[in-house]
GUTIRO-139400 format. One record per atom (N, C-alpha, C): x, y, z; residue number from 1; residue in three letters. Coordinates in steps of 0.1 Angstrom, whole numbers, plus 5000, padded with zeros to 4 digits. Layout:
N
<<X, Y, Z>, NUM, "ala">
...
% end
This chain:
126
<<5123, 4854, 5010>, 1, "met">
<<5123, 4863, 5020>, 1, "met">
<<5109, 4868, 5024>, 1, "met">
<<5099, 4866, 5015>, 2, "ile">
<<5086, 4870, 5018>, 2, "ile">
<<5080, 4861, 5029>, 2, "ile">
<<5085, 4849, 5030>, 3, "ser">
<<5080, 4840, 5041>, 3, "ser">
<<5083, 4846, 5054>, 3, "ser">
<<5094, 4854, 5055>, 4, "glu">
<<5097, 4861, 5068>, 4, "glu">
<<5086, 4871, 5071>, 4, "glu">
<<5081, 4878, 5061>, 5, "ile">
<<5070, 4888, 5063>, 5, "ile">
<<5058, 4880, 5069>, 5, "ile">
<<5054, 4869, 5063>, 6, "phe">
<<5043, 4861, 5068>, 6, "phe">
<<5045, 4857, 5083>, 6, "phe">
<<5057, 4854, 5087>, 7, "ala">
<<5060, 4849, 5100>, 7, "ala">
<<5060, 4861, 5110>, 7, "ala">
<<5064, 4873, 5106>, 8, "lys">
<<5066, 4883, 5116>, 8, "lys">
<<5056, 4894, 5116>, 8, "lys">
<<5047, 4895, 5106>, 9, "val">
<<5038, 4906, 5105>, 9, "val">
<<5023, 4901, 5107>, 9, "val">
<<5016, 4907, 5116>, 10, "arg">
<<5002, 4903, 5118>, 10, "arg">
<<4993, 4911, 5108>, 10, "arg">
<<4982, 4905, 5104>, 11, "phe">
<<4974, 4911, 5094>, 11, "phe">
<<4959, 4909, 5098>, 11, "phe">
<<4951, 4920, 5096>, 12, "gly">
<<4937, 4919, 5098>, 12, "gly">
<<4930, 4929, 5089>, 12, "gly">
<<4917, 4927, 5087>, 13, "phe">
<<4909, 4936, 5078>, 13, "phe">
<<4895, 4937, 5083>, 13, "phe">
<<4889, 4948, 5080>, 14, "val">
<<4875, 4950, 5083>, 14, "val">
<<4868, 4956, 5070>, 14, "val">
<<4857, 4950, 5066>, 15, "phe">
<<4850, 4956, 5055>, 15, "phe">
<<4843, 4969, 5059>, 15, "phe">
<<4844, 4979, 5050>, 16, "val">
<<4838, 4992, 5052>, 16, "val">
<<4825, 4994, 5045>, 16, "val">
<<4826, 4993, 5031>, 17, "glu">
<<4814, 4994, 5023>, 17, "glu">
<<4818, 4992, 5008>, 17, "glu">
<<4807, 4989, 5001>, 18, "lys">
<<4808, 4988, 4986>, 18, "lys">
<<4807, 5003, 4981>, 18, "lys">
<<4816, 5006, 4972>, 19, "met">
<<4817, 5020, 4967>, 19, "met">
<<4818, 5021, 4952>, 19, "met">
<<4815, 5032, 4946>, 20, "val">
<<4818, 5035, 4932>, 20, "val">
<<4826, 5048, 4932>, 20, "val">
<<4838, 5047, 4926>, 21, "asp">
<<4846, 5060, 4926>, 21, "asp">
<<4843, 5069, 4914>, 21, "asp">
<<4850, 5080, 4913>, 22, "his">
<<4846, 5090, 4903>, 22, "his">
<<4848, 5085, 4889>, 22, "his">
<<4856, 5074, 4887>, 23, "asp">
<<4858, 5069, 4874>, 23, "asp">
<<4847, 5058, 4871>, 23, "asp">
<<4838, 5055, 4880>, 24, "gly">
<<4828, 5045, 4878>, 24, "gly">
<<4832, 5031, 4883>, 24, "gly">
<<4844, 5029, 4889>, 25, "trp">
<<4849, 5016, 4894>, 25, "trp">
<<4842, 5012, 4906>, 25, "trp">
<<4834, 5001, 4905>, 26, "glu">
<<4827, 4996, 4917>, 26, "glu">
<<4837, 4987, 4925>, 26, "glu">
<<4839, 4989, 4938>, 27, "his">
<<4848, 4982, 4945>, 27, "his">
<<4844, 4981, 4960>, 27, "his">
<<4851, 4972, 4967>, 28, "asn">
<<4849, 4971, 4982>, 28, "asn">
<<4860, 4979, 4989>, 28, "asn">
<<4856, 4987, 4998>, 29, "glu">
<<4865, 4995, 5006>, 29, "glu">
<<4868, 4987, 5019>, 29, "glu">
<<4880, 4986, 5023>, 30, "trp">
<<4885, 4979, 5035>, 30, "trp">
<<4894, 4988, 5044>, 30, "trp">
<<4894, 4985, 5056>, 31, "ile">
<<4905, 4990, 5065>, 31, "ile">
<<4913, 4977, 5068>, 31, "ile">
<<4926, 4978, 5064>, 32, "val">
<<4935, 4967, 5067>, 32, "val">
<<4945, 4971, 5078>, 32, "val">
<<4949, 4962, 5086>, 33, "ser">
<<4958, 4965, 5097>, 33, "ser">
<<4970, 4956, 5096>, 33, "ser">
<<4982, 4961, 5098>, 34, "leu">
<<4994, 4954, 5100>, 34, "leu">
<<5000, 4956, 5113>, 34, "leu">
<<5005, 4945, 5119>, 35, "gly">
<<5011, 4947, 5132>, 35, "gly">
<<5025, 4941, 5131>, 35, "gly">
<<5034, 4948, 5139>, 36, "tyr">
<<5048, 4943, 5139>, 36, "tyr">
<<5054, 4947, 5153>, 36, "tyr">
<<5058, 4936, 5160>, 37, "gly">
<<5063, 4939, 5173>, 37, "gly">
<<5051, 4944, 5182>, 37, "gly">
<<5053, 4955, 5188>, 38, "glu">
<<5043, 4962, 5197>, 38, "glu">
<<5035, 4972, 5189>, 38, "glu">
<<5038, 4974, 5176>, 39, "lys">
<<5031, 4985, 5169>, 39, "lys">
<<5021, 4979, 5159>, 39, "lys">
<<5011, 4988, 5156>, 40, "asn">
<<5001, 4985, 5146>, 40, "asn">
<<4999, 4997, 5137>, 40, "asn">
<<4995, 4995, 5125>, 41, "ala">
<<4992, 5006, 5115>, 41, "ala">
<<4980, 5001, 5107>, 41, "ala">
<<4971, 5011, 5104>, 42, "thr">
<<4960, 5008, 5096>, 42, "thr">
<<4960, 5016, 5082>, 42, "thr">
<<4955, 5010, 5072>, 43, "phe">
<<4955, 5015, 5059>, 43, "phe">
<<4942, 5013, 5052>, 43, "phe">
<<4938, 5022, 5043>, 44, "ser">
<<4927, 5021, 5035>, 44, "ser">
<<4931, 5012, 5023>, 44, "ser">
<<4922, 5003, 5019>, 45, "tyr">
<<4925, 4993, 5008>, 45, "tyr">
<<4913, 4990, 5000>, 45, "tyr">
<<4914, 4989, 4987>, 46, "arg">
<<4902, 4986, 4979>, 46, "arg">
<<4905, 4973, 4971>, 46, "arg">
<<4894, 4966, 4969>, 47, "thr">
<<4894, 4954, 4960>, 47, "thr">
<<4883, 4954, 4950>, 47, "thr">
<<4884, 4947, 4940>, 48, "gly">
<<4873, 4945, 4931>, 48, "gly">
<<4862, 4937, 4937>, 48, "gly">
<<4850, 4938, 4932>, 49, "leu">
<<4839, 4931, 4938>, 49, "leu">
<<4840, 4916, 4938>, 49, "leu">
<<4848, 4911, 4929>, 50, "ser">
<<4849, 4896, 4929>, 50, "ser">
<<4857, 4890, 4940>, 50, "ser">
<<4865, 4898, 4947>, 51, "leu">
<<4873, 4893, 4958>, 51, "leu">
<<4865, 4895, 4971>, 51, "leu">
<<4864, 4884, 4978>, 52, "thr">
<<4856, 4884, 4990>, 52, "thr">
<<4863, 4890, 5002>, 52, "thr">
<<4876, 4891, 5001>, 53, "tyr">
<<4884, 4897, 5012>, 53, "tyr">
<<4898, 4900, 5007>, 53, "tyr">
<<4905, 4909, 5013>, 54, "pro">
<<4919, 4913, 5009>, 54, "pro">
<<4929, 4901, 5013>, 54, "pro">
<<4938, 4899, 5004>, 55, "met">
<<4948, 4889, 5006>, 55, "met">
<<4960, 4896, 5011>, 55, "met">
<<4967, 4889, 5021>, 56, "phe">
<<4979, 4895, 5027>, 56, "phe">
<<4989, 4899, 5017>, 56, "phe">
<<4992, 4890, 5008>, 57, "glu">
<<5003, 4892, 4998>, 57, "glu">
<<4999, 4904, 4989>, 57, "glu">
<<4987, 4906, 4986>, 58, "asp">
<<4982, 4917, 4977>, 58, "asp">
<<4984, 4930, 4985>, 58, "asp">
<<4980, 4930, 4998>, 59, "val">
<<4981, 4942, 5006>, 59, "val">
<<4996, 4946, 5007>, 59, "val">
<<5004, 4937, 5010>, 60, "val">
<<5019, 4940, 5012>, 60, "val">
<<5024, 4945, 4998>, 60, "val">
<<5021, 4938, 4988>, 61, "phe">
<<5025, 4942, 4974>, 61, "phe">
<<5021, 4957, 4971>, 61, "phe">
<<5009, 4960, 4974>, 62, "ser">
<<5003, 4974, 4972>, 62, "ser">
<<5011, 4984, 4980>, 62, "ser">
<<5012, 4981, 4993>, 63, "leu">
<<5019, 4990, 5002>, 63, "leu">
<<5033, 4992, 4999>, 63, "leu">
<<5040, 4981, 4995>, 64, "arg">
<<5054, 4982, 4991>, 64, "arg">
<<5055, 4991, 4978>, 64, "arg">
<<5045, 4990, 4969>, 65, "gly">
<<5045, 4998, 4957>, 65, "gly">
<<5044, 5013, 4961>, 65, "gly">
<<5036, 5015, 4971>, 66, "asp">
<<5035, 5029, 4976>, 66, "asp">
<<5048, 5036, 4980>, 66, "asp">
<<5057, 5028, 4985>, 67, "thr">
<<5070, 5033, 4990>, 67, "thr">
<<5078, 5040, 4979>, 67, "thr">
<<5075, 5037, 4966>, 68, "tyr">
<<5083, 5043, 4956>, 68, "tyr">
<<5080, 5058, 4955>, 68, "tyr">
<<5069, 5062, 4959>, 69, "ala">
<<5065, 5077, 4959>, 69, "ala">
<<5075, 5085, 4967>, 69, "ala">
<<5081, 5079, 4977>, 70, "ala">
<<5090, 5086, 4986>, 70, "ala">
<<5104, 5088, 4979>, 70, "ala">
<<5106, 5081, 4968>, 71, "glu">
<<5118, 5082, 4961>, 71, "glu">
<<5118, 5093, 4949>, 71, "glu">
<<5106, 5098, 4947>, 72, "tyr">
<<5104, 5107, 4936>, 72, "tyr">
<<5098, 5120, 4940>, 72, "tyr">
<<5101, 5131, 4933>, 73, "ser">
<<5093, 5143, 4934>, 73, "ser">
<<5079, 5140, 4927>, 73, "ser">
<<5069, 5148, 4929>, 74, "phe">
<<5056, 5146, 4923>, 74, "phe">
<<5057, 5145, 4908>, 74, "phe">
<<5065, 5154, 4901>, 75, "lys">
<<5066, 5154, 4887>, 75, "lys">
<<5073, 5141, 4882>, 75, "lys">
<<5084, 5137, 4889>, 76, "glu">
<<5091, 5125, 4885>, 76, "glu">
<<5082, 5113, 4887>, 76, "glu">
<<5074, 5113, 4898>, 77, "trp">
<<5065, 5101, 4900>, 77, "trp">
<<5054, 5100, 4889>, 77, "trp">
<<5049, 5112, 4886>, 78, "cys">
<<5039, 5112, 4875>, 78, "cys">
<<5045, 5107, 4862>, 78, "cys">
<<5057, 5111, 4859>, 79, "ala">
<<5063, 5106, 4846>, 79, "ala">
<<5065, 5091, 4847>, 79, "ala">
<<5070, 5086, 4858>, 80, "glu">
<<5073, 5072, 4860>, 80, "glu">
<<5061, 5063, 4859>, 80, "glu">
<<5049, 5068, 4865>, 81, "tyr">
<<5037, 5060, 4866>, 81, "tyr">
<<5026, 5064, 4857>, 81, "tyr">
<<5028, 5073, 4848>, 82, "gly">
<<5018, 5076, 4838>, 82, "gly">
<<5007, 5085, 4843>, 82, "gly">
<<5009, 5093, 4853>, 83, "tyr">
<<4999, 5103, 4858>, 83, "tyr">
<<5002, 5116, 4852>, 83, "tyr">
<<4991, 5124, 4851>, 84, "asp">
<<4992, 5138, 4847>, 84, "asp">
<<4997, 5147, 4858>, 84, "asp">
<<5008, 5154, 4857>, 85, "asn">
<<5013, 5162, 4868>, 85, "asn">
<<5006, 5175, 4870>, 85, "asn">
<<4995, 5177, 4862>, 86, "asp">
<<4986, 5188, 4864>, 86, "asp">
<<4973, 5184, 4870>, 86, "asp">
<<4972, 5172, 4876>, 87, "ser">
<<4960, 5166, 4881>, 87, "ser">
<<4959, 5166, 4896>, 87, "ser">
<<4948, 5172, 4901>, 88, "ile">
<<4946, 5172, 4915>, 88, "ile">
<<4944, 5157, 4920>, 88, "ile">
<<4938, 5149, 4913>, 89, "ser">
<<4936, 5135, 4917>, 89, "ser">
<<4949, 5127, 4917>, 89, "ser">
<<4958, 5130, 4908>, 90, "ala">
<<4971, 5124, 4908>, 90, "ala">
<<4979, 5128, 4920>, 90, "ala">
<<4978, 5141, 4924>, 91, "leu">
<<4985, 5146, 4936>, 91, "leu">
<<4979, 5139, 4948>, 91, "leu">
<<4966, 5137, 4948>, 92, "lys">
<<4960, 5130, 4960>, 92, "lys">
<<4966, 5116, 4961>, 92, "lys">
<<4967, 5109, 4950>, 93, "val">
<<4972, 5095, 4950>, 93, "val">
<<4987, 5095, 4955>, 93, "val">
<<4995, 5105, 4950>, 94, "tyr">
<<5009, 5106, 4953>, 94, "tyr">
<<5010, 5108, 4968>, 94, "tyr">
<<5002, 5117, 4974>, 95, "asn">
<<5003, 5121, 4988>, 95, "asn">
<<4998, 5109, 4996>, 95, "asn">
<<4988, 5101, 4992>, 96, "glu">
<<4984, 5089, 4999>, 96, "glu">
<<4995, 5079, 4999>, 96, "glu">
<<5002, 5077, 4988>, 97, "cys">
<<5014, 5068, 4988>, 97, "cys">
<<5025, 5072, 4998>, 97, "cys">
<<5027, 5085, 4998>, 98, "arg">
<<5038, 5090, 5007>, 98, "arg">
<<5033, 5089, 5022>, 98, "arg">
<<5020, 5091, 5024>, 99, "ser">
<<5015, 5089, 5038>, 99, "ser">
<<5016, 5074, 5042>, 99, "ser">
<<5013, 5065, 5033>, 100, "asn">
<<5014, 5051, 5036>, 100, "asn">
<<5029, 5047, 5039>, 100, "asn">
<<5038, 5054, 5032>, 101, "thr">
<<5052, 5051, 5034>, 101, "thr">
<<5056, 5055, 5048>, 101, "thr">
<<5051, 5067, 5052>, 102, "leu">
<<5054, 5072, 5066>, 102, "leu">
<<5048, 5062, 5076>, 102, "leu">
<<5036, 5057, 5074>, 103, "leu">
<<5030, 5047, 5083>, 103, "leu">
<<5039, 5035, 5084>, 103, "leu">
<<5043, 5030, 5072>, 104, "leu">
<<5052, 5018, 5072>, 104, "leu">
<<5065, 5020, 5079>, 104, "leu">
<<5071, 5032, 5077>, 105, "gln">
<<5083, 5035, 5084>, 105, "gln">
<<5081, 5036, 5099>, 105, "gln">
<<5070, 5041, 5104>, 106, "gly">
<<5067, 5041, 5118>, 106, "gly">
<<5064, 5027, 5123>, 106, "gly">
<<5057, 5019, 5116>, 107, "leu">
<<5054, 5005, 5120>, 107, "leu">
<<5067, 4997, 5122>, 107, "leu">
<<5076, 4998, 5112>, 108, "phe">
<<5088, 4989, 5112>, 108, "phe">
<<5100, 4996, 5119>, 108, "phe">
<<5099, 5009, 5120>, 109, "gly">
<<5110, 5015, 5128>, 109, "gly">
<<5124, 5012, 5122>, 109, "gly">
<<5133, 5008, 5130>, 110, "asp">
<<5146, 5004, 5126>, 110, "asp">
<<5147, 4992, 5116>, 110, "asp">
<<5136, 4985, 5115>, 111, "asp">
<<5135, 4973, 5107>, 111, "asp">
<<5128, 4977, 5093>, 111, "asp">
<<5126, 4989, 5090>, 112, "tyr">
<<5120, 4993, 5078>, 112, "tyr">
<<5128, 4988, 5066>, 112, "tyr">
<<5141, 4989, 5066>, 113, "glu">
<<5149, 4984, 5055>, 113, "glu">
<<5148, 4969, 5054>, 113, "glu">
<<5146, 4962, 5065>, 114, "trp">
<<5143, 4947, 5064>, 114, "trp">
<<5130, 4945, 5056>, 114, "trp">
<<5120, 4953, 5059>, 115, "phe">
<<5107, 4952, 5051>, 115, "phe">
<<5110, 4954, 5036>, 115, "phe">
<<5117, 4965, 5033>, 116, "ile">
<<5120, 4968, 5019>, 116, "ile">
<<5128, 4956, 5013>, 116, "ile">
<<5138, 4952, 5019>, 117, "asp">
<<5146, 4941, 5014>, 117, "asp">
<<5138, 4928, 5013>, 117, "asp">
<<5130, 4925, 5022>, 118, "ser">
<<5122, 4913, 5022>, 118, "ser">
<<5112, 4912, 5011>, 118, "ser">
<<5107, 4924, 5007>, 119, "thr">
<<5097, 4925, 4996>, 119, "thr">
<<5103, 4928, 4983>, 119, "thr">
<<5116, 4930, 4982>, 120, "arg">
<<5122, 4934, 4969>, 120, "arg">
<<5120, 4923, 4958>, 120, "arg">
<<5121, 4910, 4962>, 121, "glu">
<<5119, 4900, 4952>, 121, "glu">
<<5105, 4900, 4947>, 121, "glu">
<<5095, 4903, 4956>, 122, "met">
<<5081, 4903, 4952>, 122, "met">
<<5079, 4915, 4941>, 122, "met">
<<5086, 4926, 4944>, 123, "met">
<<5084, 4938, 4935>, 123, "met">
<<5091, 4936, 4921>, 123, "met">
<<5101, 4928, 4921>, 124, "glu">
<<5109, 4926, 4908>, 124, "glu">
<<5101, 4917, 4899>, 124, "glu">
<<5091, 4910, 4903>, 125, "val">
<<5083, 4901, 4895>, 125, "val">
<<5075, 4909, 4885>, 125, "val">
<<5071, 4921, 4888>, 126, "ile">
<<5062, 4929, 4880>, 126, "ile">
<<5069, 4933, 4867>, 126, "ile">
% end
């Protein structure tokens, strides 16, 4: 089913800058865009320095993983994914995941469940 995603979703990216986060991780910051039908959505995305550009499969995998935040309260999400529920940075990540989910829902509209179903096999590999 992932081949359907390749056929129906447009993908683009723009390099923003090389960054170092608060944990010391050096990475490349990107803006990635997905298009579906007449709609487009943009997302922030990071890769390690060894990757020269974001791969479509990795971006979809990452965004699909973000959708799980919509299924949990913050405390449940922290317990499930190993975050400290007393952490401001964990809350920021959780809120970014929920925000990405809303963007995906807006992008796919009535076909959001198609996106979820089409990527289910990809997510079960982990």
